C-alpha positions in Angstrom: 88.3 90.2 80.5 91.7 91.7 81.3 94.2 90.4 83.6 96.0 92.6 86.1 99.4 91.2 87.6 99.4 91.2 91.6 102.7 90.2 93.4 101.3 87.5 95.9 103.6 88.4 98.8 103.1 92.0 98.3 99.2 91.6 98.8 99.7 89.8 102.0 102.2 92.5 103.1 99.7 95.5 102.4 96.6 93.7 103.3 96.6 95.6 106.8 96.3 99.0 104.9 92.7 97.8 104.2 91.7 97.6 107.9 89.8 100.8 109.4 92.8 101.7 111.4 95.8 101.1 109.1 99.3 100.8 110.3 101.6 104.1 109.7 104.6 103.6 108.0 107.1 102.2 108.7 106.0 98.9 110.5 107.3 95.4 110.6 105.2 92.5 109.2 105.3 89.0 109.6 104.5 87.2 106.4 103.4 83.7 106.4 101.9 82.0 103.4 102.5 78.6 101.8 106.1 78.0 102.0 107.3 81.3 103.1 107.8 82.7 106.6 109.5 86.1 106.4 109.9 89.1 108.6 109.9 92.7 106.7 110.3 96.2 107.3 107.7 98.2 105.3 108.8 102.0 104.7 106.1 102.7 102.4 104.5 100.9 99.3 107.3 99.1 97.2 109.7 100.0 99.9 110.2 96.7 102.0 113.5 95.2 103.5 113.7 91.7 104.3 114.9 91.5 108.2 114.8 87.5 108.1 113.4 84.1 106.7 113.2 80.7 107.6 113.7 78.1 104.9 110.5 76.5 105.4 106.8 77.5 106.7 107.4 77.1 110.4 105.3 79.8 111.3 102.5 78.6 109.3 102.9 75.1 110.6 102.7 76.4 114.0 99.3 78.1 113.4 98.2 74.7 111.9 99.3 72.7 115.3 97.8 75.3 117.6 94.3 75.0 115.6 94.7 71.1 115.8 95.0 71.4 119.4 92.1 73.5 119.6 90.1 71.0 117.5 89.7 73.5 114.7 90.1 72.7 111.1 92.9 72.7 108.4 94.3 75.2 107.6 94.6 76.6 111.1 96.0 80.1 110.2 92.5 81.5 109.3 90.8 79.8 111.9 93.1 80.9 114.7 93.1 84.8 113.4 89.1 84.7 113.5 89.5 83.3 117.4 
């Protein structure tokens, strides 16, 4: 089976384009994935500007802490998003 290369963070960044009402360019996105917390300006596919980032996963940890306070399972991000 052939392999297709996909940039992990770009996949997260462009996932909102799959929504029934996708955002229009430009938009600002908060990427929270694993050890990454980045604020990005998205001008188009392949056209991104890093606006800021943390040196840890502070935003992701915040989702996990909120989920814990609400009695939800780990990892908290997907559970909080569903709520």
